[in-house]
Structure formats: C-alpha cells, structure tokens
Steps between C-alpha positions, in 0.01 A plus 500: 500500500845621433545390138593838367748587783875490437609341844817289544579209739839439661536136599778357727516158327672317782268640758203411291628144436605439867177649652265285281719187542495546861127535499476146338349596151619602153415818314370498139705781351274551204196532728696729749612734215137516385373585851760778529374653177125460588537612873755769469529602141856354482641566147861405588593234773871499562610173646846524677680164505847352519634353185563129514550342160319165604184709579456610127156312469375713818625821324331406172159432684529826694565690173223321326248592783583863444771594753801719430782324637803665657788278569758525775827300477506248784781388732521180690559442862711225634204255507443575132186698567455789237469847624374774267402804703264713284386757759698776369411432133135511598528818702693662224244410220221616720680836564578537120136445408384743774722776407454463123120466552493186310192361686210640700518246788717234633447167679767319690501137534705400819495440861851623552551801739789609306249653258333706767681816426411473124132423604484810721665713228236378246210550752615862575512557108144354462638217273483198716169313436558192712751252629449138412639267773613159391533393853220468756408789729725389784792477269473837323738756637369736771692775315262458209198468722585839676484701163116475543448393131260221358680165535351212308610164614526266194368205702176706519473492120642161460188356329536763227870441424568144631661252255213260447589175362241300295400172659586199300222297337446135575743412217766707671513781227411859578168608407512714191851406410634346191715226688 
C-alpha cells in the first residue's frame, strides 16, 4: 500500500521492550520491520536505545532486521540498573527530519506521554501518521490519547509480529533446522 512513500518511524527502544515484555510475548524484529514497511511505507526506522556492551548481539540483530540504531550512553543507578534516556534524541531526530523535509510522514512507537508535545506538533504539521503503543490500552498515556490520532496497540497486531518459535519434532530438533 505505501511501498513508494518515504516515511520514517521513531522507536523508543526501552518503551517497546518493556511494553511487549509486560504483555507476556516477544516481538520478531524482522517481521515488525517488514510490517512497518508494508503498512506505513517506512523507509527508515530509527531505534533509540541505550548502549550496553553486553547487548551487542541484540544490536546486531536489530541492524540486520533493518533498523537504524541511535545509541545513548547509559548510566547506572545504585542497584546497577542501566538508565539511557533517549527521549530528547528521538524528539530531536524527528524535528530535524521534519524541518529538513527528509520524510513525508512519521510514525511514533511509544506509550510515553513525554512524547505528546512531539505528537501534537507532528499532527499539526500533517506529518504524524500513527502512534504505535507497545503497552495495552490502559497503560498508554492519556496525553497521547488526547491528541486524537490513530493509536495502534501492538498487542492487536501480535499475530503479525510475534516471535514464533518452531515446535521441536519428536527427536527434539527443530523442524527445518540443520541441528
């Protein structure tokens, strides 16, 4: 439908991870990236994420799936939990692309109300195509809902982007595998 559009997606990586995890399923990033392309004509999908060296395999798989990774240096709290707040980086990249006319439309992947002002700005500029909420309807920010823009809840498209693991055959190996 939108294969010839030049639209960009802006993904709050931690919000996506936490939202899907809290819903009890795992996302297949390759399928998600393809769905973004097919549904919204997304040519570039920015994935904003904290940089943690031990997560290099995750970063490699995201890049292989077609995401443009934007890293944020992380700090650690007293309990050792990493904190890499990417909100301002995402807003800035979206604004740059808006003002430089790098894309025709934008999709935000977040449930975080901190992005409400960006969403309203993009809506007023006729650039916001949709908000994709990683959290269920009751956990998505009221500030995003008040903008009166299409919000797609990822749980509602779970069957299209869920990480499906192949069932093992009787001998314990995966069907179709070389193991």
